[in-house]
Phi, psi and omega in degrees: 000138182292134181283135180237132180292343180277345184258077181253133175258128177249143179239129181234137178245127180234164178080198181280158177297156174207140180303125178115352179305314182294335176294320177294314179303314182297307183296318180296318180296312182300313182292319181296315179296318178297336178266013174084015180260156174267141182237132173236142174258137180253123183287146170061046176058224180268007187306308185280321179299325179295340177263359182081014182266116181255014184274342187269065181224166175215136176281134183252132178236165185303318181295340179280335191236000190300329179244018186290336188294344178282345190267137176282178179075204180216122179292342177263005185058197182196165174203170179253024178301133183244092181289342183286345183281335185232117181306325180293317179295319179296319178296323178296320179298313181298315180295322180293317178297321178296315180300323180280356180071029183283124176259330181229138180234128173248122173253142180238119182175189182263211185295322181291318179293326176299320178297312178300318181300317181294323180291322177295319179301318179294315186291332181279350176052041176090350180292331177237124176276132189238133174230137178249132177256118185289124183222124170185137176286348179285340178062031188253011177281156189281057172276165173304150186305328183279354185251131178262163170275149181291149183098332183297312185295322178293315180298318178296319180299309180294317180297322178298317178297320179294318179294321177300318178298317180292325177297319179291321178295320179299316179296319183291322186255002182056055178237164169249126175259134175252104189255115176262131180230168185291161182142076186295315183249343186217155184260019183304313184293314180298312183290328178294317178293311184297319181292315182294320182277344184073038178300157182303314174201159178226137180240126180233156184297329185294341183283345180267121181281329181291147179292325179236141177231173177245165174300327179298326179297320179291314183293328178302316182297314182288319179299318178298321178293323178298315179294324179294322176292317179298323179295339177260015179064036175239128181255010184240161176178164176227121176253122177261128183234125176287133183301336182296343177297337178295332179290342180269352179292144180293158178301323179299318180294316180295322178295320178297317178296325179294319179296329180270014179063029179255358181203145169233099188277082177253158179251144174276185185293347178261004179084013180267136175300138178280093184294339176295342180266002175255113182276071185298317181300317180294321180296318178295315181300314181299317181292318179295319179298320178298314181296313183295322179296320179299327181272350183076027179259126183259111177220130179278125181244137177226126178258144179209155180238125181243034181288296188295333183291349182267337197285328184246024178292150173299135183293144174283168183309323180303310182285333174300313180288314185300315183289331175294319176299315184293317179297316178297315182297323180298317179292317179300318179297312183292312182289343176274005177099004181277159176191162174067044182209158171270129184272127176231158174240113184238121182061031179082003182243147177291124177228100178287141176244105183307145182303322183292345178270338183258358179267137179274180180297333180285351183091354178261163179296137177299151181244135175264136180235168179291130177273106185279004177265358184275161175294329180299317178286325178301318178299315180303315181292323182299329184261008174270158172262099180218154176292138179219181184303321182297330181292335183262341180269342179265112186300317181294318179294318179299319179295319179297320178294316180296321178297319180297326180270359182058048177230169170278163179300321180295315179298318182296317181294321179292323184283319187242004183301336181292344183282347182285000000 
């Protein structure tokens, strides 16, 4: 096919890193070039385009990307710049794309980048065809339940290995590890890691029915698990906590944490709280240590966060294959006349999901969460060490738990009975 200077494909990466980004870039570039198109990569998401700066680009050729899919991170880097928030920035993006001669735009990112992508598609009025490739280790984009977002499986794989290591260290040193992991809106990553590794217990936001919870609600679950382990003569454990539970904390609780230097409740350009600035693990550890000291119970607690170490890992074979499909599908969709959709591959087939179908009433991208009514979640709960109804109905077990907590059976039931 004859190459045309008017047929330029631009690739933009937004949001946090996820294993497999380079696989999408590679596959999209190879197919576009093979179809006679020119490909440019735009550095740092929409950051420079939003300023009207068109200098931060690189032309991509097959020889540049042919083995790129093995590499973690993003060769185009990334940012959380939100051009949809400011009409001037959005106009700058549109003008910049026009100046660069861009006919097709591929955005790679999560829910926030999907929102920006949809706004750019609207603003260009058909002059630029836009496709969004869903990327997030949180796995919370509105794909069909059987379909994951790319990066999730690699992050879960690496995270599972880390949790397994911590479990062995906990057993060896008689400690409890409090592991906070990513998952702003959904607990897929936390429950996937915890279930695969056989962590002592995992806590995700979806398990709480109330709109608002307290730090005490979280600590009650872990404290109860500690006593249950002690009753079995085990002083070790690993609790995996999804960072998204912090979003369920009341404003009063967050303000208290802020006063104690445990949180800086700032919003990013998309209006999302920066959960990296909430030291949830430290807050849980401090509260548990206070409680255990009051009871005269000696348990060593260590808090750790394994979020960022997962995001730029080299992709495992699942994501290596998956991202090649997605990159190819994005080009096929665009060159076939498609635009204004999130590109998915379902059952090996390209299935575009129009932006108007994935946007919620709030104007933001819909979020998928863990369905806690499924057998898959039931299995996860069955294999956790948590207080349940049987612990309170069995007199011998209740006494063993109460002894571990240095309480009477009546006191223990009154204090923790709500957990059943």
